[in-house]
C-alpha positions in Angstrom: -3.1 20.8 1.9 -1.2 23.9 3.1 -2.7 23.3 6.5 -1.4 19.7 6.5 2.2 20.9 5.8 2.2 22.9 9.0 2.0 19.7 11.1 5.4 18.1 10.8 6.6 17.9 14.5 6.6 14.7 16.5 4.0 16.1 18.9 1.8 17.5 16.0 2.1 15.1 13.0 -0.4 14.9 10.2 -0.1 12.8 7.1 -2.4 12.2 4.0 -3.3 8.8 2.8 -5.8 8.3 0.0 -6.7 12.0 0.3 -7.7 11.6 4.0 -5.9 13.5 6.7 -4.7 11.7 9.7 -3.4 13.1 13.0 -0.9 10.4 14.0 0.8 12.3 16.8 -0.5 10.0 19.5 0.3 6.9 17.4 3.9 7.8 16.7 5.4 5.9 19.6 3.2 2.8 18.9 3.9 2.5 15.2 5.4 -1.0 14.6 7.8 0.4 11.9 9.2 3.0 14.3 8.6 6.7 14.7 11.2 7.7 12.0 9.1 6.1 9.3 6.2 8.3 10.3 8.4 11.4 10.7 9.6 11.0 7.1 6.1 11.4 5.9 5.1 14.3 8.2 3.0 16.9 6.5 3.0 15.0 3.2 1.1 12.7 0.9 2.0 9.2 2.2 -0.2 7.0 0.1 2.5 5.4 -1.9 4.8 4.6 1.1 1.8 3.3 3.1 0.8 1.0 0.3 4.3 -0.1 -0.6 4.7 -1.6 2.9 1.5 -3.6 2.5 -0.3 -2.7 5.7 -2.7 -5.3 7.2 -6.4 -5.1 7.5 -6.0 -4.5 11.2 -3.6 -1.6 10.5 -6.2 0.0 8.2 -8.9 -0.4 10.9 -6.7 1.2 13.5 -5.9 4.0 11.1 -9.6 5.0 10.9 -9.6 6.3 14.5 -6.9 8.8 13.6 -8.7 10.3 10.6 -9.5 14.0 11.1 -10.8 14.9 7.7 -10.5 14.7 4.0 -8.6 17.0 1.6 -10.5 19.4 -0.5 -11.0 18.0 -4.1 -8.6 20.7 -5.4 -5.8 19.3 -3.2 -6.3 15.6 -4.0 -3.1 13.7 -4.5 -2.1 14.5 -8.1 0.6 11.8 -8.5 -1.6 9.0 -7.4 -1.9 7.0 -10.7 -1.7 3.5 -9.3 -4.9 1.7 -8.3 -3.7 0.0 -5.0 -7.1 -1.7 -4.5 -6.5 -3.9 -7.5 -2.9 -4.8 -6.9 -3.7 -7.6 -4.4 -6.0 -9.2 -7.0 -3.4 -8.8 -9.7 -0.7 -10.4 -7.5 -3.0 -13.2 -6.6 -3.9 -13.9 -10.2 -0.3 -13.8 -11.4 0.9 -16.2 -8.7 -1.9 -18.6 -9.7 -0.8 -18.5 -13.3 2.9 -18.8 -12.5 2.1 -21.8 -10.2 0.4 -23.5 -13.2 3.1 -22.8 -15.7 5.6 -25.4 -14.5 3.1 -28.3 -14.4 1.8 -27.4 -17.9 5.3 -27.3 -19.3 6.2 -30.7 -17.7 3.0 -32.2 -19.2 3.7 -30.7 -22.6 7.3 -32.1 -22.6 6.1 -35.5 -21.5 3.4 -35.6 -24.2 6.0 -34.5 -26.8 8.5 -37.1 -25.7 5.9 -39.8 -25.7 4.8 -38.9 -29.2 8.4 -38.7 -30.6 9.7 -41.9 -29.0 6.8 -44.3 -29.2 
């Protein structure tokens, strides 16, 4: 990781995402979020900010072409405690449940009212 820290300039910019090292120097000007976003992460672990934005499948495919290696196991991102791969499934499951909550409550109230006032 010490080698990654040396690459923090706009013309020589490396970041680490999911313990893979990316040389994004040539992508800096093309980044849809602007170059400042990339410069903030220069020479650092950028997994959390990358995932927080919710990058598309296309962005993840493009990213592969900038991968120049993987960190040594001893340098793996220590603070990564969140499983980003399951977050999409969790969000999808919770939205399905919350989408069903209102109709279930309406039906329950209608049944209760029918039984009480018949």
